N, C-alpha and C positions, 0 to 999 in steps of 0.2 A: 565316354566320357557324356555324349549329350544327355544319357536318358538320366545321370546324377544332377545336372546343372538344372534336367527337365522339375525332379524332385525338390531341390533344394529351394530353388527362385521363387514357388509358392510360398515355402516357409519364410523365408526370408522377406518376401513382399507384407506377410500378413503380421511379421514381428516388427518389422518398421511403423504399418501401420498402427498396431496396436499399442506402441511405445510413443508414435505422436499423438495421438487421440488421446491417452493420457497426457502427454506435456501438455496438450491442450484444458483439458479437464484440470489441470495442476495450477496454470493461470488463470483459468475462470474462478478455480477457489479461491485465487490470492486476489483478485481483484474483488468477487465477492466476500468476503472478508473484512477487507479496506471499506468496503461500501458499509457492510453494515458496522463497521467500527465508527465511521463518521454519522451514523443515524443516530448510533448508542451514543455518541459524543454530545449530538444535538438536543438528546434528551436527555441529557444531565446524568446517565446512569453510569458511574463509575465504576461501580464493583461490576458489572456485565463488560464494562470495556476490559476492566483488568483479566475476566475470564480468558479474553484473547490471544493473551500472555504465557510464555512457560515460567517455572517458579522461580527459575536462575533471571529473569529479564533484567536490563538495564536501558536505562536513556539517557543519551547524552546530548548536550555536554552536562557535566555533572553526575554522571555516573551512578544515577536515582535507581534504586530498586523498586519493586511495585508500589512499598509503603509511600517512600518519596514523591513516585509520581503521582503517587493519589492527592498527594498534598497539594503539589502543581496543578492538578489538573482542578480540583475543586478553589481554589483560588482565583482560574483561568474562566470556567464556570462560572463565578458569581459576578464575576468582573464582564462578561460579556450580555449575562443572562440570556436572552433568547436569541441564538443565532442559528449560520446557514455555515456549513464547510464547504466551499466551494475548490475542485479538482479538476484536471483535465484524466484521460484512460493513464492508469500506473504503468511504467514498464516493469516489466517483471524478468526478471534474468533465474532460470531456473538452473541449480547447482549441475555438476555431472552425475551426480551417486542420486538425484533425486531426494534427494531428502532435507535439501537446504536448499536456499533461494532469498534470493534481493529482491526487493520492491521499491521504485525511487519515484515520487509525484514531488509537483512544486502544489501547494494549499492556500486559500486565504481564508479565514472566519469573516463573515461579515455578520450585522446584526440581520437578524430573521426579514424587516420589512426592505430592506435595501436590494436593488434589483441588479443584476448581472444578466442579462438576459441571451446579451452576445455569446458569452461564454460556454451559452449550452451547445453553439453550433459548434465549438472549437474544441468540443471533446476527446476528438481523434485526430488533433492537432496539437500536443503539446506546450513546443516552441510559440506557437502563435496563439495560444490560451496565455502563455506566461505574459507575452508582448502584450495583450489587452487587459490582462487583471492587472498588469505593472502600472498603469493609467493611474489608476484613481484608489488604488489598499494597499497595505502591507503584505509582503509576501515569505511564504516562507517555504523549504524543501525538508519532504521527508524521507528518510533512507532507512526500509525497514527490513532486518535479516529475522528471516524466520525458516524455522525448522517441522517437519514433517512427525508428526507425533500420534501414532495411531490411526491413519488417515485423516487426519485436521491437521490445517493448517496454521501454527501459532506464531506469535511477534519474540522472540527472542533480544532482540535489541532495536533500539528506536534512536536515531541520529535526525536534531531536528536542527535546522540552519535557516538564518533568517537572510534574507533577499535585502543588499547594503545598495544595492543601484547599480553594482558593477559585478557583483556578482552572489552566489550565497556563502556566507560565514557560520561558523559557529557562533 
């Protein structure tokens, strides 16, 4: 019996290590996708931004597909002209099957020349980040539902909520 445990235990440890590393890699990949998406938005590259979504992408509220979302983004980008997107570390929840996940985070859009230096210090503390940002800006929350497609994560659904002073609302 001890012999079997001695043979199975190293295999089990190796499997768990590979799975946990894979999960960490997926979380890093999703956060990198969000960072890249924010950069594309700041550069006003709507086409490239939409390449980060699935063909059946839906944005809520409004149940907008890719075409409707492009129109909303175009209007928003023209309103803000040059801007920055600020957000804390996204909370990523990997699904049990490993091919779906969610990422949720608050964010704000500010004119490019506006400084929020203290927010950089609070990147690892989303709750304090939210409190500090709420003092001088309109806040939003974004929930992304992602699908792994051929090794790459893509956004299938995006739900935007506005912070009303008490909570986030659609």
